[in-house]
C-alpha positions in Angstrom: -19.3 7.8 -5.0 -18.3 4.6 -5.0 -15.3 3.2 -2.7 -11.8 3.7 -3.8 -9.8 0.8 -3.9 -6.0 0.4 -2.5 -4.5 1.1 -5.4 -6.1 4.5 -6.0 -5.5 5.7 -2.6 -2.1 4.5 -3.1 -1.7 6.4 -6.0 -2.8 9.5 -4.3 -0.5 9.0 -1.7 2.0 8.8 -4.5 1.0 12.1 -5.9 0.5 13.6 -2.4 4.4 12.6 -2.0 5.3 14.0 -5.2 3.7 17.3 -4.6 5.4 17.4 -0.9 9.1 16.4 -2.6 8.7 18.9 -5.4 7.7 21.6 -2.8 10.6 20.7 -0.3 13.6 21.3 -2.8 15.2 24.2 -4.3 14.1 23.6 -7.8 11.0 24.9 -9.4 7.8 23.1 -9.8 7.6 20.9 -13.0 5.8 22.2 -16.2 5.4 19.3 -17.8 6.2 15.5 -17.7 9.7 14.7 -17.6 12.7 13.2 -15.8 12.2 15.0 -12.2 8.5 14.3 -12.3 9.1 10.9 -13.0 11.6 10.3 -10.5 9.5 11.9 -7.8 6.4 10.2 -9.2 8.1 6.6 -9.1 9.7 7.6 -5.2 6.3 8.6 -4.1 4.6 5.2 -5.7 7.2 2.7 -5.2 9.8 3.7 -2.6 7.7 5.8 -0.3 8.1 5.8 3.7 6.0 6.9 6.1 6.8 9.7 8.4 4.4 10.2 11.6 3.1 13.5 12.1 3.7 13.2 15.9 7.4 11.9 15.3 8.9 13.2 11.8 12.3 11.5 12.8 10.4 7.9 13.0 10.2 6.6 9.5 8.6 3.8 8.7 7.9 1.6 5.1 5.2 3.0 3.5 2.8 1.9 1.3 4.8 0.6 -1.5 3.2 -0.2 -5.0 4.9 -2.8 -7.3 7.2 -1.0 -9.5 5.4 -2.4 -12.6 2.2 -0.8 -11.8 3.7 3.0 -11.0 5.3 2.5 -14.5 2.4 1.5 -15.9 0.3 4.6 -14.3 3.1 7.2 -15.0 3.2 5.9 -18.7 -0.3 6.3 -18.8 -0.4 9.6 -17.6 1.9 10.8 -20.1 -0.1 9.5 -23.0 -3.3 10.1 -21.8 -4.0 12.7 -19.2 -2.9 16.4 -19.8 0.1 17.9 -17.4 -2.0 20.2 -16.3 -4.8 17.9 -15.3 -2.7 15.7 -13.4 -1.0 18.5 -11.4 -4.2 19.7 -10.7 -5.4 16.6 -9.0 -1.9 16.1 -7.3 -2.6 19.5 -5.7 -6.0 19.0 -5.0 -6.0 15.5 -3.4 -2.8 16.8 -1.1 -5.4 18.8 0.7 -7.6 15.8 1.5 -7.8 12.8 3.7 -7.0 9.6 1.8 -10.6 8.2 2.3 -11.8 11.6 0.9 -9.9 11.6 -2.5 -11.9 11.6 -5.6 -9.9 10.6 -8.3 -10.8 12.3 -11.8 -12.4 10.0 -14.4 -9.2 10.0 -17.1 -6.7 9.1 -14.0 -8.7 6.7 -12.6 -9.4 4.9 -16.1 -5.2 4.8 -16.1 -5.1 3.3 -12.5 -7.8 0.6 -13.6 -6.1 -0.2 -16.9 -2.5 -0.7 -14.9 -4.6 -2.8 -12.6 -6.2 -5.1 -15.2 -2.7 -5.1 -17.1 -0.9 -6.2 -13.7 
């Protein structure tokens, strides 16, 4: 398996954040791409804060990707990756350590395309 780029890892973190955010709210889990999913994705990708496990009261700036990169990835997911596949990856990678995340080829293609465009 080839090493993952920092942007792949960042996307994994963003998707994990999306899963955590949607699990914490009173709303049901999204069943498709839409406004709520997009807002949560952008929050996790572009505006995330890191919360240390040892002291959840302390937050620090987390890995923030450029907004245009996050928008590109979201748009690419909508266009090229079925929602169920994105959700399955989101759930799978939420259980993995950052270095162990295996990004599915269709999602990696979206990331690579946005990296080249950015």
